[in-house]
N, CA, C, O and the ligand as a Tripos MOL2 file, in Angstrom:
@<TRIPOS>MOLECULE
protein
  257   255    65     0     0
PROTEIN
NO_CHARGES

@<TRIPOS>ATOM
      1 N         331.5190  158.5910 -169.1470 N.3       1 MET1
      2 CA        331.3090  159.7050 -168.4120 C.3       1 MET1
      3 C         332.4370  160.6410 -168.2630 C.2       1 MET1
      4 O         333.5530  160.2020 -167.9850 O.2       1 MET1
      5 N         332.2160  161.9430 -168.4350 N.am      2 GLU2
      6 CA        333.2530  162.9520 -168.2910 C.3       2 GLU2
      7 C         333.9190  163.1600 -167.1660 C.2       2 GLU2
      8 O         333.1870  163.2390 -166.1790 O.2       2 GLU2
      9 N         335.1970  163.2910 -166.9480 N.am      3 TYR3
     10 CA        335.9810  163.3090 -165.8490 C.3       3 TYR3
     11 C         335.3510  164.2550 -164.7120 C.2       3 TYR3
     12 O         335.0930  163.8430 -163.5810 O.2       3 TYR3
     13 N         335.1220  165.6450 -165.1710 N.am      4 TYR4
     14 CA        334.5660  166.4220 -164.1800 C.3       4 TYR4
     15 C         333.1800  166.1510 -163.6090 C.2       4 TYR4
     16 O         332.8240  166.4800 -162.4780 O.2       4 TYR4
     17 N         332.4040  165.4880 -164.5500 N.am      5 VAL5
     18 CA        331.1070  164.9590 -164.0610 C.3       5 VAL5
     19 C         331.1990  163.9000 -163.0320 C.2       5 VAL5
     20 O         330.4200  163.8410 -162.0800 O.2       5 VAL5
     21 N         332.2110  163.0240 -163.2490 N.am      6 ALA6
     22 CA        332.4930  161.9270 -162.3260 C.3       6 ALA6
     23 C         332.8260  162.4580 -161.0290 C.2       6 ALA6
     24 O         332.4430  161.8670 -160.0190 O.2       6 ALA6
     25 N         333.6020  163.6690 -160.9510 N.am      7 GLN7
     26 CA        333.9130  164.2070 -159.6130 C.3       7 GLN7
     27 C         332.6730  164.7920 -158.9960 C.2       7 GLN7
     28 O         332.4850  164.6850 -157.7840 O.2       7 GLN7
     29 N         331.8050  165.4180 -159.7980 N.am      8 LYS8
     30 CA        330.6420  165.9620 -159.1560 C.3       8 LYS8
     31 C         329.6490  164.7620 -158.5000 C.2       8 LYS8
     32 O         329.0390  164.8700 -157.4360 O.2       8 LYS8
     33 N         329.6410  163.6600 -159.3480 N.am      9 VAL9
     34 CA        328.8860  162.3830 -158.9290 C.3       9 VAL9
     35 C         329.4590  161.9290 -157.5620 C.2       9 VAL9
     36 O         328.7480  161.6310 -156.6020 O.2       9 VAL9
     37 N         330.7250  161.9070 -157.5670 N.am     10 LYS10
     38 CA        331.4420  161.4180 -156.3150 C.3      10 LYS10
     39 C         331.2500  162.3070 -155.1000 C.2      10 LYS10
     40 O         331.1750  161.8260 -153.9700 O.2      10 LYS10
     41 N         331.1650  163.7210 -155.3620 N.am     11 GLU11
     42 CA        330.9230  164.5040 -154.2850 C.3      11 GLU11
     43 C         329.4880  164.3470 -153.8050 C.2      11 GLU11
     44 O         329.2680  164.3320 -152.5940 O.2      11 GLU11
     45 N         328.4940  164.2300 -154.6930 N.am     12 THR12
     46 CA        327.0670  164.2110 -154.3830 C.3      12 THR12
     47 C         326.8460  162.8730 -153.6560 C.2      12 THR12
     48 O         326.0990  162.8160 -152.6800 O.2      12 THR12
     49 N         327.4790  161.8230 -154.1200 N.am     13 TRP13
     50 CA        327.2710  160.4490 -153.5630 C.3      13 TRP13
     51 C         327.8690  160.3050 -152.1360 C.2      13 TRP13
     52 O         327.3050  159.6140 -151.2870 O.2      13 TRP13
     53 N         329.0060  160.9650 -151.9000 N.am     14 GLY14
     54 CA        329.5500  160.9200 -150.6300 C.3      14 GLY14
     55 C         330.1700  159.5630 -150.3170 C.2      14 GLY14
     56 O         330.8630  158.9490 -151.1280 O.2      14 GLY14
     57 N         329.8540  159.0980 -148.9940 N.am     15 LYS15
     58 CA        330.4610  157.8530 -148.5890 C.3      15 LYS15
     59 C         329.3130  156.8430 -148.4920 C.2      15 LYS15
     60 O         329.4360  155.9420 -147.6620 O.2      15 LYS15
     61 N         328.3400  156.8890 -149.1590 N.am     16 LYS16
     62 CA        327.2100  155.8830 -149.0330 C.3      16 LYS16
     63 C         327.9280  154.6380 -149.8270 C.2      16 LYS16
     64 O         328.8340  154.7660 -150.6500 O.2      16 LYS16
     65 N         327.3100  153.3710 -149.3910 N.am     17 PRO17
     66 CA        327.7520  152.2130 -149.9910 C.3      17 PRO17
     67 C         327.1510  152.1130 -151.3670 C.2      17 PRO17
     68 O         326.0120  152.5130 -151.6090 O.2      17 PRO17
     69 N         327.9900  151.5400 -152.3060 N.am     18 CYS18
     70 CA        327.5640  151.3370 -153.7190 C.3      18 CYS18
     71 C         327.9390  150.0050 -154.3410 C.2      18 CYS18
     72 O         329.0890  149.5860 -154.2110 O.2      18 CYS18
     73 N         327.0420  149.3370 -154.9940 N.am     19 ASP19
     74 CA        327.5210  148.2600 -155.6900 C.3      19 ASP19
     75 C         327.9730  148.3540 -157.0770 C.2      19 ASP19
     76 O         328.1680  147.3280 -157.7280 O.2      19 ASP19
     77 N         328.1470  149.4900 -157.5560 N.am     20 HIS20
     78 CA        328.6590  149.8680 -158.7420 C.3      20 HIS20
     79 C         327.8370  149.2250 -159.8450 C.2      20 HIS20
     80 O         328.4300  148.4780 -160.6230 O.2      20 HIS20
     81 N         326.5380  149.4340 -159.9950 N.am     21 PRO21
     82 CA        325.8620  148.6130 -161.0680 C.3      21 PRO21
     83 C         326.2580  148.9050 -162.4870 C.2      21 PRO21
     84 O         326.1610  147.9970 -163.3120 O.2      21 PRO21
     85 N         326.7140  150.1440 -162.8600 N.am     22 LYS22
     86 CA        326.9810  150.4380 -164.1820 C.3      22 LYS22
     87 C         328.3130  151.2760 -164.2280 C.2      22 LYS22
     88 O         328.4570  152.3120 -163.5780 O.2      22 LYS22
     89 N         329.2820  150.7340 -165.0590 N.am     23 LEU23
     90 CA        330.5050  151.4550 -165.3310 C.3      23 LEU23
     91 C         330.6430  152.0670 -166.6490 C.2      23 LEU23
     92 O         330.3100  151.4310 -167.6500 O.2      23 LEU23
     93 N         331.0780  153.1740 -166.7220 N.am     24 GLU24
     94 CA        331.3570  153.8850 -168.1120 C.3      24 GLU24
     95 C         332.7150  154.2690 -168.2680 C.2      24 GLU24
     96 O         333.3950  154.5710 -167.2870 O.2      24 GLU24
     97 N         333.1920  154.2820 -169.5040 N.am     25 LYS25
     98 CA        334.5530  154.7590 -169.6540 C.3      25 LYS25
     99 C         334.7240  156.2240 -169.3310 C.2      25 LYS25
    100 O         333.8360  157.0120 -169.6570 O.2      25 LYS25
    101 N         335.7810  156.6220 -168.7260 N.am     26 GLU26
    102 CA        336.1150  157.8940 -168.3580 C.3      26 GLU26
    103 C         336.6820  158.6990 -169.5850 C.2      26 GLU26
    104 O         337.5280  158.2000 -170.3270 O.2      26 GLU26
    105 N         336.2190  159.8660 -169.7530 N.am     27 TYR27
    106 CA        336.9710  160.7310 -170.8030 C.3      27 TYR27
    107 C         337.0750  162.1220 -170.3720 C.2      27 TYR27
    108 O         336.3890  162.6150 -169.4760 O.2      27 TYR27
    109 N         337.9600  162.7270 -171.0460 N.am     28 TYR28
    110 CA        338.2040  164.2130 -170.5700 C.3      28 TYR28
    111 C         338.6380  164.8160 -171.9710 C.2      28 TYR28
    112 O         339.4570  164.3220 -172.7460 O.2      28 TYR28
    113 N         337.8980  166.0160 -172.1370 N.am     29 ALA29
    114 CA        338.0180  166.8940 -173.2970 C.3      29 ALA29
    115 C         337.9710  166.0150 -174.5960 C.2      29 ALA29
    116 O         338.7130  166.2450 -175.5520 O.2      29 ALA29
    117 N         337.1150  165.0650 -174.5760 N.am     30 GLY30
    118 CA        336.7960  164.2330 -175.7840 C.3      30 GLY30
    119 C         337.6300  163.0940 -175.9010 C.2      30 GLY30
    120 O         337.3770  162.2400 -176.7510 O.2      30 GLY30
    121 N         338.6980  162.9820 -175.0570 N.am     31 ALA31
    122 CA        339.6670  161.8400 -175.1300 C.3      31 ALA31
    123 C         339.5050  160.7840 -174.1390 C.2      31 ALA31
    124 O         339.5090  161.1130 -172.9530 O.2      31 ALA31
    125 N         339.3610  159.5380 -174.4690 N.am     32 PHE32
    126 CA        339.1440  158.4130 -173.4560 C.3      32 PHE32
    127 C         340.3250  158.2710 -172.6060 C.2      32 PHE32
    128 O         341.4620  158.2890 -173.0780 O.2      32 PHE32
    129 N         340.0710  158.1270 -171.3350 N.am     33 LEU33
    130 CA        341.0840  157.9200 -170.2690 C.3      33 LEU33
    131 C         341.1810  156.3370 -170.0940 C.2      33 LEU33
    132 O         340.4040  155.6040 -170.7070 O.2      33 LEU33
    133 N         342.1130  155.8580 -169.2780 N.am     34 VAL34
    134 CA        342.1640  154.4710 -169.1890 C.3      34 VAL34
    135 C         341.0900  153.9140 -168.0870 C.2      34 VAL34
    136 O         340.7320  152.7360 -168.0600 O.2      34 VAL34
    137 N         340.6990  154.7550 -167.3310 N.am     35 ASN35
    138 CA        339.7940  154.3140 -166.2260 C.3      35 ASN35
    139 C         338.3920  154.1200 -166.5750 C.2      35 ASN35
    140 O         337.9500  154.5410 -167.6440 O.2      35 ASN35
    141 N         337.6340  153.4690 -165.6770 N.am     36 TRP36
    142 CA        336.2060  153.4310 -165.8790 C.3      36 TRP36
    143 C         335.6480  154.0200 -164.5790 C.2      36 TRP36
    144 O         336.2980  153.9880 -163.5340 O.2      36 TRP36
    145 N         334.3500  154.5920 -164.6800 N.am     37 ILE37
    146 CA        333.7740  155.2720 -163.6010 C.3      37 ILE37
    147 C         332.4240  154.6560 -163.3730 C.2      37 ILE37
    148 O         331.7580  154.2980 -164.3450 O.2      37 ILE37
    149 N         331.9780  154.5120 -162.1410 N.am     38 CYS38
    150 CA        330.6100  153.9890 -161.7080 C.3      38 CYS38
    151 C         329.7220  155.2260 -161.8340 C.2      38 CYS38
    152 O         329.9210  156.2970 -161.2590 O.2      38 CYS38
    153 N         328.7360  154.9420 -162.6470 N.am     39 THR39
    154 CA        327.8380  156.2200 -162.9810 C.3      39 THR39
    155 C         327.0770  156.5250 -161.6780 C.2      39 THR39
    156 O         326.6250  157.6640 -161.5660 O.2      39 THR39
    157 N         326.8970  155.7230 -160.7700 N.am     40 GLN40
    158 CA        326.0640  155.8990 -159.4790 C.3      40 GLN40
    159 C         326.8750  156.7750 -158.5140 C.2      40 GLN40
    160 O         326.4380  157.8350 -158.0660 O.2      40 GLN40
    161 N         328.1170  156.2540 -158.2130 N.am     41 CYS41
    162 CA        328.9110  156.7880 -156.9590 C.3      41 CYS41
    163 C         330.1180  157.6500 -157.5250 C.2      41 CYS41
    164 O         330.7530  158.3880 -156.7720 O.2      41 CYS41
    165 N         330.3890  157.5430 -158.7640 N.am     42 GLY42
    166 CA        331.6570  158.2600 -159.3000 C.3      42 GLY42
    167 C         332.9300  157.7360 -158.9230 C.2      42 GLY42
    168 O         333.9250  158.4580 -158.9950 O.2      42 GLY42
    169 N         333.0040  156.5260 -158.5180 N.am     43 ARG43
    170 CA        334.2940  155.8370 -158.1670 C.3      43 ARG43
    171 C         335.0710  155.3950 -159.4420 C.2      43 ARG43
    172 O         334.4510  154.8710 -160.3670 O.2      43 ARG43
    173 N         336.2990  155.5770 -159.5050 N.am     44 GLU44
    174 CA        337.0930  155.3170 -160.5880 C.3      44 GLU44
    175 C         337.5680  153.8690 -160.4400 C.2      44 GLU44
    176 O         337.8220  153.4620 -159.3060 O.2      44 GLU44
    177 N         337.7110  153.0480 -161.5110 N.am     45 PHE45
    178 CA        338.1830  151.6700 -161.5020 C.3      45 PHE45
    179 C         339.2180  151.6360 -162.5710 C.2      45 PHE45
    180 O         339.1020  152.3120 -163.5930 O.2      45 PHE45
    181 N         340.1740  150.8940 -162.3530 N.am     46 THR46
    182 CA        341.2330  150.4640 -163.3300 C.3      46 THR46
    183 C         340.7070  149.5270 -164.2130 C.2      46 THR46
    184 O         339.7220  148.8940 -163.8350 O.2      46 THR46
    185 N         341.2290  149.2920 -165.4420 N.am     47 ILE47
    186 CA        340.8610  148.1900 -166.3570 C.3      47 ILE47
    187 C         340.8590  146.8590 -165.6370 C.2      47 ILE47
    188 O         339.9130  146.0740 -165.7020 O.2      47 ILE47
    189 N         341.9330  146.6530 -164.9660 N.am     48 ALA48
    190 CA        342.0870  145.4740 -164.1700 C.3      48 ALA48
    191 C         340.9840  145.2900 -163.1000 C.2      48 ALA48
    192 O         340.4650  144.1850 -162.9430 O.2      48 ALA48
    193 N         340.6360  146.3220 -162.3940 N.am     49 GLU49
    194 CA        339.5960  146.2070 -161.5450 C.3      49 GLU49
    195 C         338.2310  145.7950 -162.1050 C.2      49 GLU49
    196 O         337.4460  144.9740 -161.6310 O.2      49 GLU49
    197 N         338.1110  146.5380 -163.2180 N.am     50 LYS50
    198 CA        336.7550  146.3100 -163.9450 C.3      50 LYS50
    199 C         336.7330  144.7540 -164.3900 C.2      50 LYS50
    200 O         335.7500  144.0440 -164.1770 O.2      50 LYS50
    201 N         337.7940  144.3360 -164.9650 N.am     51 LEU51
    202 CA        337.8160  143.0600 -165.4960 C.3      51 LEU51
    203 C         337.4490  141.9760 -164.3150 C.2      51 LEU51
    204 O         336.6200  141.0750 -164.4450 O.2      51 LEU51
    205 N         338.2030  142.2330 -163.1770 N.am     52 GLY52
    206 CA        337.9030  141.4700 -162.0460 C.3      52 GLY52
    207 C         336.4820  141.3660 -161.6150 C.2      52 GLY52
    208 O         335.9510  140.3240 -161.2330 O.2      52 GLY52
    209 N         335.9030  142.5490 -161.7110 N.am     53 MET53
    210 CA        334.4840  142.7830 -161.3400 C.3      53 MET53
    211 C         333.5220  142.0340 -162.2970 C.2      53 MET53
    212 O         332.5430  141.3930 -161.9140 O.2      53 MET53
    213 N         333.8790  142.1740 -163.4850 N.am     54 ASP54
    214 CA        333.0660  141.4340 -164.5690 C.3      54 ASP54
    215 C         332.9480  139.8580 -164.2790 C.2      54 ASP54
    216 O         331.9320  139.1640 -164.3150 O.2      54 ASP54
    217 N         334.2190  139.5010 -163.9940 N.am     55 GLN55
    218 CA        334.4200  138.0310 -163.8230 C.3      55 GLN55
    219 C         333.6440  137.5450 -162.6760 C.2      55 GLN55
    220 O         333.0240  136.4850 -162.7550 O.2      55 GLN55
    221 N         333.6450  138.3310 -161.5150 N.am     56 GLU56
    222 CA        333.1620  138.0480 -160.4430 C.3      56 GLU56
    223 C         331.5280  137.9890 -160.6710 C.2      56 GLU56
    224 O         330.8710  137.0370 -160.2500 O.2      56 GLU56
    225 N         331.0190  138.9440 -161.2790 N.am     57 ARG57
    226 CA        329.6440  138.9130 -161.4680 C.3      57 ARG57
    227 C         329.1600  137.8430 -162.4390 C.2      57 ARG57
    228 O         328.0240  137.3720 -162.3900 O.2      57 ARG57
    229 N         330.1120  137.4770 -163.3480 N.am     58 LYS58
    230 CA        329.6190  136.3420 -164.2870 C.3      58 LYS58
    231 C         329.6520  135.1020 -163.4330 C.2      58 LYS58
    232 O         328.7660  134.2580 -163.5670 O.2      58 LYS58
    233 N         330.6750  134.9410 -162.5200 N.am     59 HIS59
    234 CA        330.6680  133.6650 -161.7150 C.3      59 HIS59
    235 C         329.3790  133.6550 -160.7430 C.2      59 HIS59
    236 O         328.7660  132.6270 -160.4550 O.2      59 HIS59
    237 N         329.0780  134.8570 -160.3120 N.am     60 VAL60
    238 CA        327.7500  134.8630 -159.3300 C.3      60 VAL60
    239 C         326.7110  134.5230 -160.2020 C.2      60 VAL60
    240 O         325.9010  133.7040 -159.7690 O.2      60 VAL60
    241 N         326.5330  135.0010 -161.4350 N.am     61 HIS61
    242 CA        325.4860  134.8270 -162.3110 C.3      61 HIS61
    243 C         325.3880  133.3830 -162.7660 C.2      61 HIS61
    244 O         324.2720  132.8920 -162.9390 O.2      61 HIS61
    245 N         326.5930  132.6100 -162.9890 N.am     62 ASP62
    246 CA        326.6290  131.2480 -163.2280 C.3      62 ASP62
    247 C         326.0760  130.4500 -162.0600 C.2      62 ASP62
    248 O         325.3260  129.4920 -162.2460 O.2      62 ASP62
    249 N         326.4400  130.8380 -160.9040 N.am     63 MET63
    250 CA        326.0920  130.1390 -159.7130 C.3      63 MET63
    251 C         324.5280  130.1970 -159.4240 C.2      63 MET63
    252 O         323.9570  129.2900 -158.8190 O.2      63 MET63
    253 N         323.9150  131.2630 -159.8740 N.am     64 ALA64
    254 CA        322.5380  131.4560 -159.5460 C.3      64 ALA64
    255 C         321.5540  130.6370 -160.3930 C.2      64 ALA64
    256 O         320.3420  130.7290 -160.1940 O.2      64 ALA64
    257 ZN        329.5130  152.8510 -157.5100 Zn       65 ZN65
@<TRIPOS>BOND
     1     1     2 1
     2     2     3 1
     3     3     4 2
     4     3     5 am
     5     5     6 1
     6     6     7 1
     7     7     8 2
     8     7     9 am
     9     9    10 1
    10    10    11 1
    11    11    12 2
    12    11    13 am
    13    13    14 1
    14    14    15 1
    15    15    16 2
    16    15    17 am
    17    17    18 1
    18    18    19 1
    19    19    20 2
    20    19    21 am
    21    21    22 1
    22    22    23 1
    23    23    24 2
    24    23    25 am
    25    25    26 1
    26    26    27 1
    27    27    28 2
    28    27    29 am
    29    29    30 1
    30    30    31 1
    31    31    32 2
    32    31    33 am
    33    33    34 1
    34    34    35 1
    35    35    36 2
    36    35    37 am
    37    37    38 1
    38    38    39 1
    39    39    40 2
    40    39    41 am
    41    41    42 1
    42    42    43 1
    43    43    44 2
    44    43    45 am
    45    45    46 1
    46    46    47 1
    47    47    48 2
    48    47    49 am
    49    49    50 1
    50    50    51 1
    51    51    52 2
    52    51    53 am
    53    53    54 1
    54    54    55 1
    55    55    56 2
    56    55    57 am
    57    57    58 1
    58    58    59 1
    59    59    60 2
    60    59    61 am
    61    61    62 1
    62    62    63 1
    63    63    64 2
    64    63    65 am
    65    65    66 1
    66    66    67 1
    67    67    68 2
    68    67    69 am
    69    69    70 1
    70    70    71 1
    71    71    72 2
    72    71    73 am
    73    73    74 1
    74    74    75 1
    75    75    76 2
    76    75    77 am
    77    77    78 1
    78    78    79 1
    79    79    80 2
    80    79    81 am
    81    81    82 1
    82    82    83 1
    83    83    84 2
    84    83    85 am
    85    85    86 1
    86    86    87 1
    87    87    88 2
    88    87    89 am
    89    89    90 1
    90    90    91 1
    91    91    92 2
    92    91    93 am
    93    93    94 1
    94    94    95 1
    95    95    96 2
    96    95    97 am
    97    97    98 1
    98    98    99 1
    99    99   100 2
   100    99   101 am
   101   101   102 1
   102   102   103 1
   103   103   104 2
   104   103   105 am
   105   105   106 1
   106   106   107 1
   107   107   108 2
   108   107   109 am
   109   109   110 1
   110   110   111 1
   111   111   112 2
   112   111   113 am
   113   113   114 1
   114   114   115 1
   115   115   116 2
   116   115   117 am
   117   117   118 1
   118   118   119 1
   119   119   120 2
   120   119   121 am
   121   121   122 1
   122   122   123 1
   123   123   124 2
   124   123   125 am
   125   125   126 1
   126   126   127 1
   127   127   128 2
   128   127   129 am
   129   129   130 1
   130   130   131 1
   131   131   132 2
   132   131   133 am
   133   133   134 1
   134   134   135 1
   135   135   136 2
   136   135   137 am
   137   137   138 1
   138   138   139 1
   139   139   140 2
   140   139   141 am
   141   141   142 1
   142   142   143 1
   143   143   144 2
   144   143   145 am
   145   145   146 1
   146   146   147 1
   147   147   148 2
   148   147   149 am
   149   149   150 1
   150   150   151 1
   151   151   152 2
   152   151   153 am
   153   153   154 1
   154   154   155 1
   155   155   156 2
   156   155   157 am
   157   157   158 1
   158   158   159 1
   159   159   160 2
   160   159   161 am
   161   161   162 1
   162   162   163 1
   163   163   164 2
   164   163   165 am
   165   165   166 1
   166   166   167 1
   167   167   168 2
   168   167   169 am
   169   169   170 1
   170   170   171 1
   171   171   172 2
   172   171   173 am
   173   173   174 1
   174   174   175 1
   175   175   176 2
   176   175   177 am
   177   177   178 1
   178   178   179 1
   179   179   180 2
   180   179   181 am
   181   181   182 1
   182   182   183 1
   183   183   184 2
   184   183   185 am
   185   185   186 1
   186   186   187 1
   187   187   188 2
   188   187   189 am
   189   189   190 1
   190   190   191 1
   191   191   192 2
   192   191   193 am
   193   193   194 1
   194   194   195 1
   195   195   196 2
   196   195   197 am
   197   197   198 1
   198   198   199 1
   199   199   200 2
   200   199   201 am
   201   201   202 1
   202   202   203 1
   203   203   204 2
   204   203   205 am
   205   205   206 1
   206   206   207 1
   207   207   208 2
   208   207   209 am
   209   209   210 1
   210   210   211 1
   211   211   212 2
   212   211   213 am
   213   213   214 1
   214   214   215 1
   215   215   216 2
   216   215   217 am
   217   217   218 1
   218   218   219 1
   219   219   220 2
   220   219   221 am
   221   221   222 1
   222   222   223 1
   223   223   224 2
   224   223   225 am
   225   225   226 1
   226   226   227 1
   227   227   228 2
   228   227   229 am
   229   229   230 1
   230   230   231 1
   231   231   232 2
   232   231   233 am
   233   233   234 1
   234   234   235 1
   235   235   236 2
   236   235   237 am
   237   237   238 1
   238   238   239 1
   239   239   240 2
   240   239   241 am
   241   241   242 1
   242   242   243 1
   243   243   244 2
   244   243   245 am
   245   245   246 1
   246   246   247 1
   247   247   248 2
   248   247   249 am
   249   249   250 1
   250   250   251 1
   251   251   252 2
   252   251   253 am
   253   253   254 1
   254   254   255 1
   255   255   256 2
@<TRIPOS>SUBSTRUCTURE
     1 MET1         2 RESIDUE 1 A MET
     2 GLU2         6 RESIDUE 1 A GLU
     3 TYR3        10 RESIDUE 1 A TYR
     4 TYR4        14 RESIDUE 1 A TYR
     5 VAL5        18 RESIDUE 1 A VAL
     6 ALA6        22 RESIDUE 1 A ALA
     7 GLN7        26 RESIDUE 1 A GLN
     8 LYS8        30 RESIDUE 1 A LYS
     9 VAL9        34 RESIDUE 1 A VAL
    10 LYS10       38 RESIDUE 1 A LYS
    11 GLU11       42 RESIDUE 1 A GLU
    12 THR12       46 RESIDUE 1 A THR
    13 TRP13       50 RESIDUE 1 A TRP
    14 GLY14       54 RESIDUE 1 A GLY
    15 LYS15       58 RESIDUE 1 A LYS
    16 LYS16       62 RESIDUE 1 A LYS
    17 PRO17       66 RESIDUE 1 A PRO
    18 CYS18       70 RESIDUE 1 A CYS
    19 ASP19       74 RESIDUE 1 A ASP
    20 HIS20       78 RESIDUE 1 A HIS
    21 PRO21       82 RESIDUE 1 A PRO
    22 LYS22       86 RESIDUE 1 A LYS
    23 LEU23       90 RESIDUE 1 A LEU
    24 GLU24       94 RESIDUE 1 A GLU
    25 LYS25       98 RESIDUE 1 A LYS
    26 GLU26      102 RESIDUE 1 A GLU
    27 TYR27      106 RESIDUE 1 A TYR
    28 TYR28      110 RESIDUE 1 A TYR
    29 ALA29      114 RESIDUE 1 A ALA
    30 GLY30      118 RESIDUE 1 A GLY
    31 ALA31      122 RESIDUE 1 A ALA
    32 PHE32      126 RESIDUE 1 A PHE
    33 LEU33      130 RESIDUE 1 A LEU
    34 VAL34      134 RESIDUE 1 A VAL
    35 ASN35      138 RESIDUE 1 A ASN
    36 TRP36      142 RESIDUE 1 A TRP
    37 ILE37      146 RESIDUE 1 A ILE
    38 CYS38      150 RESIDUE 1 A CYS
    39 THR39      154 RESIDUE 1 A THR
    40 GLN40      158 RESIDUE 1 A GLN
    41 CYS41      162 RESIDUE 1 A CYS
    42 GLY42      166 RESIDUE 1 A GLY
    43 ARG43      170 RESIDUE 1 A ARG
    44 GLU44      174 RESIDUE 1 A GLU
    45 PHE45      178 RESIDUE 1 A PHE
    46 THR46      182 RESIDUE 1 A THR
    47 ILE47      186 RESIDUE 1 A ILE
    48 ALA48      190 RESIDUE 1 A ALA
    49 GLU49      194 RESIDUE 1 A GLU
    50 LYS50      198 RESIDUE 1 A LYS
    51 LEU51      202 RESIDUE 1 A LEU
    52 GLY52      206 RESIDUE 1 A GLY
    53 MET53      210 RESIDUE 1 A MET
    54 ASP54      214 RESIDUE 1 A ASP
    55 GLN55      218 RESIDUE 1 A GLN
    56 GLU56      222 RESIDUE 1 A GLU
    57 ARG57      226 RESIDUE 1 A ARG
    58 LYS58      230 RESIDUE 1 A LYS
    59 HIS59      234 RESIDUE 1 A HIS
    60 VAL60      238 RESIDUE 1 A VAL
    61 HIS61      242 RESIDUE 1 A HIS
    62 ASP62      246 RESIDUE 1 A ASP
    63 MET63      250 RESIDUE 1 A MET
    64 ALA64      254 RESIDUE 1 A ALA
    65 ZN65       257 GROUP 0 **** ****
């Protein structure tokens, strides 16, 4: 998701809760940035945060 689109999404979403169902790599002017963006609420995640989230979800999935 492009940087400025993410800012718009974030503005539109506001402060509603979000469980961040889908993350996309952030890019700007065609170049990928290091962060990931939630396509629903526009929140930015670092690579470390995304990895942690992936592992948490995998764990939850394994338990189910
Ligand atoms: Zn989100």
